[in-house]
C-alpha positions as CSV (number, residue, x, y, z in Angstrom):
1,M,-25.9,153.4,113.3
2,L,-24.2,153.5,116.8
3,E,-23.9,149.9,116.8
4,R,-21.8,149.8,113.5
5,Y,-19.2,152.2,115.1
6,L,-19.2,150.3,118.1
7,L,-18.7,146.8,116.1
8,Y,-15.7,149.0,114.2
9,F,-14.3,150.2,117.9
10,V,-14.3,146.6,119.2
11,V,-12.7,144.7,116.2
12,G,-10.3,147.6,115.6
13,G,-9.3,147.2,119.5
14,T,-9.2,143.5,119.4
15,V,-6.5,143.6,116.6
16,I,-4.4,146.4,118.6
17,A,-4.7,143.9,121.6
18,L,-3.6,140.7,119.5
19,V,-0.7,142.8,118.1
20,T,0.4,144.0,121.7
21,Y,0.2,140.6,122.8
22,L,2.2,138.9,120.0
23,G,4.8,141.8,120.2
24,S,5.5,141.5,123.7
25,Q,6.1,138.0,123.5
26,G,9.0,138.5,121.3
27,R,7.0,137.3,118.0
28,G,7.6,140.7,116.2
29,W,7.1,139.0,112.7
30,V,3.5,137.5,113.6
31,A,2.4,140.7,115.2
32,A,3.7,142.7,112.0
33,F,1.6,140.2,110.1
34,V,-1.6,140.8,112.1
35,A,-1.2,144.2,112.2
36,M,-0.5,144.7,108.2
37,F,-2.8,142.0,107.0
38,P,-4.9,143.1,104.2
39,A,-7.8,142.1,106.2
40,M,-7.7,145.8,108.2
41,T,-7.8,147.5,104.7
42,V,-10.6,145.2,103.7
43,M,-12.7,145.9,106.3
44,T,-11.9,149.6,106.1
45,F,-12.8,149.3,102.6
46,V,-15.9,147.8,103.3
47,T,-17.2,150.1,106.2
48,V,-16.3,153.2,104.2
49,Y,-18.1,151.7,101.3
50,I,-21.1,151.2,103.4
51,E,-21.0,154.7,104.9
52,G,-20.2,156.6,101.6
53,G,-20.2,154.4,98.5
54,I,-17.7,153.9,95.7
55,Q,-16.0,157.2,95.4
56,P,-14.9,157.4,99.0
57,V,-13.3,154.0,98.9
58,R,-11.2,155.0,95.8
59,D,-10.3,158.4,97.5
60,Y,-9.3,156.4,100.5
61,I,-7.2,153.9,98.5
62,L,-5.4,157.2,96.6
63,G,-4.9,158.8,100.0
64,L,-3.0,155.3,101.1
65,F,-0.6,155.5,97.9
66,F,0.3,159.1,99.0
67,V,1.1,158.3,102.7
68,L,3.0,155.1,101.8
69,P,6.3,156.7,101.3
70,A,5.9,158.8,104.6
71,W,4.9,155.6,106.6
72,L,7.9,153.5,105.2
73,L,10.2,156.5,106.5
74,Y,8.5,156.6,109.8
75,L,9.2,153.0,110.0
76,S,12.8,153.6,109.2
77,V,13.5,156.4,111.5
78,V,11.9,154.5,114.4
79,Y,13.7,151.3,113.5
80,Y,17.4,153.2,113.5
81,A,16.6,155.7,116.4
82,T,15.4,153.4,118.9
83,E,18.6,152.1,119.8
84,R,20.1,155.3,120.2
85,I,17.0,157.5,121.7
86,G,14.5,154.9,123.2
87,L,10.8,155.3,122.9
88,I,11.4,158.8,122.1
89,S,12.1,157.7,118.3
90,I,8.5,157.3,117.9
91,L,7.7,160.9,118.2
92,L,10.4,161.7,115.9
93,G,8.9,159.3,113.5
94,I,5.6,160.5,113.8
95,L,7.1,164.2,113.2
96,V,8.6,163.0,110.1
97,Y,5.3,160.9,109.1
98,I,3.2,164.4,109.5
99,T,6.0,166.3,107.7
100,V,6.4,164.2,104.8
101,S,2.8,163.2,104.1
102,L,1.6,167.2,104.6
103,F,4.6,168.0,102.0
104,S,3.4,165.3,99.6
105,Y,-0.2,166.3,100.0
106,L,0.6,169.9,99.1
107,L,2.9,168.8,96.4
108,L,0.3,166.5,94.7
109,K,-2.7,168.4,95.2
């Protein structure tokens, strides 16, 4: 069981390292493509299924739909605020993401 979680950790870390490398080389589109490639969600679906079955996968997908608007707002805040306030925009974006996600959860629960 521990081996599976170690594999999940290594795969996730590899993707993060690749995205960081590509982004730092000025290849933002490719980095974004790798980060958002459906392979990550497919891998997550498979690992959640292995650990919990069909219903947890369905619940996870539904959760993705609910946090999508918050994630889009997060990206917008970071994109527009980075030029003005630098990397602090990431913290502001995270605050927006958490607030909108929690509000959506409470509203739609």
